[in-house]
N, C-alpha and C positions, 0 to 999 in steps of 0.2 A: 532907652526906655520907650515904652507903648508910643505911637503915634510918631515916632520922630524919623526923620529920613534926609537925606543928603540930596541937595539940588545944584544943578550947573547949566547955564545956559548952553546952546548948540556948541558942539567942537566944530574944528575945522574938518575938511576933506581928507579922511582917513590917509597912513602912509600906503597900507596896503588893506582892502577891505576884504581880502580873502582870507587873512591872517592874525592872529591876533592871541593874547593868553592872560587869563584872569588868575591871580594866585592871592590867596588871603587866609590867614589863620583866623578861626571861629570858633565860639563856644556857646554850646545851644542853650536856652531857655528853659523856661518851666514845663511840665509835662504838659502835652495836650491831649487827653483822655492816656491814649495807649502809647504815644511817640513825645519826644522832646519837643518841643517846638522850633522850628526855625522862622520860616518865610522867606520873603524877596530879600536875596541878595543886591543885584543889578537888575535894572530893566531899560529899555529904549523902547521908543514908539511914539507915533502921532496921536492924532485924534481917532483913529480907527485901527484894525488889523492891516492894512494895507503893509506897514512896516512895524513889527513888535518883536522885540526880542526880550526873554526874561529867564535869568538865572537864580535859581532858588531850591530851597530844602522845603519839600513837600512831603508829608506823612513819612518823613523820616530818610527818604531820598532825595539826591541831587536829580534837580530835573533843568534841562533847556528847551525853550519854546521859541522858535520863531517863525515868522511869516515874512516873506519877501519876495515880491514879483511874482506870485502864484505859487511858490514854494514853501513848503513846510517843514520844519526841523521841529521832532520832538525825540529827545533822548534823554533815559534818567538809568540811573543804576538800580542795579538788583540790589547790591548791599545796603542793609538799614544803618541809619546813625542814630544809635540808641542812647549814646553815653553822654548826658547832660553834665558831666564832672569834668571832663574832660576836654582839652584843646585840639581842634582838627585843623591839618593843612590841605586845603582845596586847590589843586591847579587845573586849570583848563587849558587845554591847548588846541586853537582852532585853525583848521588849513584845508580849505575845500579844494586845493590845486591835488589834493593826493588819491591816486589812483582807486585804491580801497576806500569802501564807502565808512567802514568803520574806525577809520583811521584820519577822518576829517574831522573827528569832535573828539579826544582824549580826556579822558577825567580820569586825575589820579589823587588818591586821598593816603596822605601820609606815606607820599612816595611810592604808593602802590598802584599800579594801571588796571584800573576795572574794565575787565571783559566778558562780564556777564551782565545779560540786560534783560528786562521783562520782553514776553513774545513780540509785543507790536511796538517797534521804533522806526522811527523814520529819520535816517543820518541825511544829511545837507547832499544837495547834486553837488557834481564837480564845477568847480570852478564859481559855487555861488558867492556873490559880496555879502558879508555879513552887515556891512557897515558900521563896524565898530566906531563910536564917536562920530556918526554921521553929523554932517551940518545941518541936515533937516529935520533931525528928530532929536528931542531933548533926554537926556538920561536922569535917573534916579537911582538912589542908592539907598536900600532899605524900604520902598515902598514899590508897590506894583504901578506903573505908569497908567496903565488904563483902567483898573477898576479902582486907583487910588485908596487899595486896601492890601492886604497881605504885608502888614509890617514885619520887618525882623525883629527877633525876641530873641537877644542874645547879645554875643559880645564879636568884636573884630578887631583885628590886629595886624598890621604890615599887610596893607590893602594895595596892592598892585595891579595896574591895568596896562599890558602892553600893546601898542598898535603897530600892526607890520610884522611881527615875528611869532612863530610858534614856538613857545620853550617847554621843556620839561622840568619837573619839581626840581631838580637839580641845580638850577638857577636860583633856585630861592632857599633852598635848604641843605643839609648833609647828614651824615648818619654820625652820631655821634661816637667817639673811638672807645669812650670808657664803658657805655649804660648799652649801646647799639640802637638807643632811640633816634629818632627822625626830630630834628631842631632847625631851627631858623636859622638863615643867613643875615644878618643885620643890615647889612648894605650890598644887596647883589650886583653883578657886573652884566648889565643888561641894557640893550637899546630900547629905550620908552617907544620910540616915533613921536609922530607929531601930536596925537591924541592922548598918549599915555601919562598914567601920573602914579604916584605913591603918597597914600594917605596913611595915618593913624600909626605913625612911625614913633613906638614907646611913647603915645601920648593919645589924647583925644583930638589933636588938632587934624583939621581937614585941609589944610595947607599943603599944597602938591609938594613933596620932597624932592623931585625929579627936576630938571632943569627945565620944565614945561610952562611951570606956573600955571597947570591946570586944576586951579583952586575950587574947593567945594563951598555948599552953604548949607548950614543946619537950618531946617525946618521943621514946625510941627509938634517943637518939644525943645531937650537940650542932650546932648551928650555927654555921657557922664564917665569921667575918667576913672581908670582902674589901677590898682597894684598887681591886678590878676592880670597874666600873659604869658605866651606860650615858654617864656622861659622862667616863669616861676608861677605855677600855678596854685592857685589859692584855693582853702577850703571853701566851698558854700556848703548851705544846706542840702540834704540829699533828695531831691524830688523823685529818684526812682524807687524809696521806701513809700509807697503810698498806700498801699494795697492794705493795711493793716489799720492807718490812722486816717486815709480820707481828708488829708491837709491840702490845701490850695497854696499854691508856690508862684511867684512871679519876682519881677526884677532880679533878672539872672539869680533867680532861687535864694534871695537873701530875705526874700518877706515871705513869712508863714501864717495863714490864716489857719486855725485849727477847726475841725468840725464840731458843732455844737451838741451831739448827740453821743461822742466818744470822749473817753480819757484817755490820751494818748500821746506819744511823744515823737520826734523826729529827730535824725543824728547828723551830725556832720559827715560831708563825703568823705573825708580823711580819718583814719583810727589812729591812735598814739599807742606805742608801745613802749617808750623810753622816753627820757627828755624833758623839757618844761616848757609849756606852750599855754597863750593868753588870748582871749577871743571876749568880745563885750557884745552885749544885744538889747535893745530899747524894747521896753512894753511899749507899745503902740495903742493897744486898741481892746476894749473888752464890751462885751454882748450885755448892753446894760438893761436891755430890754428882760433880759431873765435873771438878773443881778449880775454883781459883779464878777467878773470871768477872775479864774483864780490861776495867775500864771504858775508855770514851774521851770526852772532853769537847772542846769547840773550836767552830770554826765552820765552814760551808760555804757555797759560791757557789751552792747549788741545794739540790733534796731529793734523798735518796736517788733513785735512777733504776732501780736493779735489784739482785738479790739479791744478796748477799756483794759489798756493795761498803761498805768499812771507811772510817769517818771518817778523813780524811788520804791516801785514795788517788789521790785526784785532785790535781793541781800547786795549785788554788786551795782547797783545804780542810785544816785544822790539828786534829790529834787528841791530846791530852794523855793519855798511857798510863798506867794505875793499877800497872801490873806493874814497871817500872822506870823509870819517871818521865821518860822520853824524850818527844818530841813525834814524831807521824806526819806527813808531808807529802810528796805527789809520790812515795809509795810506800818513802819512805827515811823510817828513823829517826836521831835527834838528840838528843843527851844535853841535858838541859834540866833538871829539878827534882828534888823528891824523889817518891818512891812515894806512892801514896796509897790507902786501904781503906776498908771499910764505916764510915760514922760519919762519915767526913771531908767537910768542906763547899768545893768548888772555887768561886771567884769568875772571872769572865770581864769584862775592862774592853776592849771593842772601841772603839779608835780610829781612825775613818775620816778624821779631818781629818790626821792623821800615819802613817795605815797601820802601826799595831802593834795587837797582842793582849797583853797582861799577865793573867798567870794567878796566882790565889790559892789556898793551901792553908791554911785554917782561918784565913785573914786574913793570912797572910804571904807576900810574893811569891814566886814561884819562877823570875821572870824576865819578859822580854819578847820576844817574837817579831816581827821585821817582814815583813808581808803584802803582797801583790800589791796595788796600788791598786784600787778598786772599778772603775773605769772600764777596766780591763785586764783583767777576770778573766774574762768573757765574758757574763756576765748582769746587769752594772751594779748588784749588790746582795751582802749576807753575810747569813745568818742563825746565830745561834747552834744548837748542835747537841750533842745527847747519844747515846750509843751505846755498842758494845763491840767486841773484836777477839778472836774464837775461835768457832770453829763448835761447840764440844761444851759450852756452856755458856749462861747469861742473867744479865743484870743488872737490876735494879733502881735507877733514877734517879728523885728528887723534885725539881722546879724552882721555885726561887723567882725570878719573873723581876720581882719588888716588892710581891706582894702580901701578904706577911709571914708564911707558911705554907712550912713543908716537908710536903706531903700533909696530914693534918688537926693536924699539931702548929705551934701557935703558933713563932715564932723565941724564942730564951731574953732576948737583950737587943739592942734594936734599936742598929745601928751608926749615925753620924752620917751624914747625908745633904744635901749642901748644896744640891741641889736641889730639895727638899720632895716627889718625886714617887717613891715608893715606899719599902716598909719592906726592909731586908736586916740580916743576921744580925751582917755585918762592916760596918765604914765604908766605903762608897760612895765610891770615889776622886774627888777634887775634880775638877770639871769633867764628872762623867759622872752619867747618870741611868738610870731604868728604861726599858725597852722598852715604851712604850705610847704612846695617840693623843697624849696630854699630852707626854709624852717627844719623840716624834718633829716636835713641832712649837715645842720650845723652841727 
């Protein structure tokens, strides 16, 4: 969450200050105007720039900045990381003993070595001490140590730091023999050195999973555990689809605030073309100054393509309306279920094998809608969708596609889920599963 970061007291004298490795999987947060937002991954430093090291995602690029003993290092990738729907693997190998300057800092993204840089780059001088884990300077994960800002907005998993050895990505991941995709190695065989550590192993734990006991402390807020991980990527709401709806995203793209002057909607990051899927969303807030915000939730065959496109206006989208409990489809309202308002949790059970959409209010069925077969809707898929109806108000939704949270708040009591994929507030209907990579392949 925003303003959360990790602290640790000073490390010991490094095993080898000239060599080290950072390896972590991460998922970017909400859009920051043009780019998905990242922020500081890790930083070391004192009260001034006499020594300062920062690794960050800045304007969608990996950036490394260091000042040490009058030497400056500034390296960034030319490649942009724009996808806030996927997990990335970042591996940075430091070895200042190398004769070739560009070999002293190697940046790998999903097992691909970065070989293209902007024109102005300053690689470290040969045999420079990086002072990783220096006993003089304190580290921070998720916040710039000097400015005390630039917080990380996104998720981390399998966060490794190696003191004294420069590893390439194959120490931490491998190519899947079936899909050809890059995947993590759960327990890599590496030498962590004196100051190395391994945190966020399959959980939100900041307890070091190496043998070093280099534990961290959570400060400024709390770390949110999530079912979303590199081995099972869960759908969020699509922050890349904002040009026509102007929604504001936060909390890992699970919270959406719609734009008060538009009738529009936003869709899930994953589309569904077959199978049975369930999600929940909490109606959080409406713009009381201009009247009750009219929440809409349902499915759509495509992303919102133009301004003032209310969910349900097309022939192949359906929106459950908070104001009167109707559903909206093909620009027509049909009597359906109960009204709902802030605090209510709406569940969607989409059955693409039988062409139905069942809707629940706080775990109670409101009825079932017959939908058009996916093969006949013009796109071959459907998305879960959240939006509003009314050009003089805005609404806030918090989506749970199986992560087990509404925004920053964990669900109060998990319902049953026969698939074992995802955690929901209410019972996941029998035969349905969460919208995730695992769910898509069940």
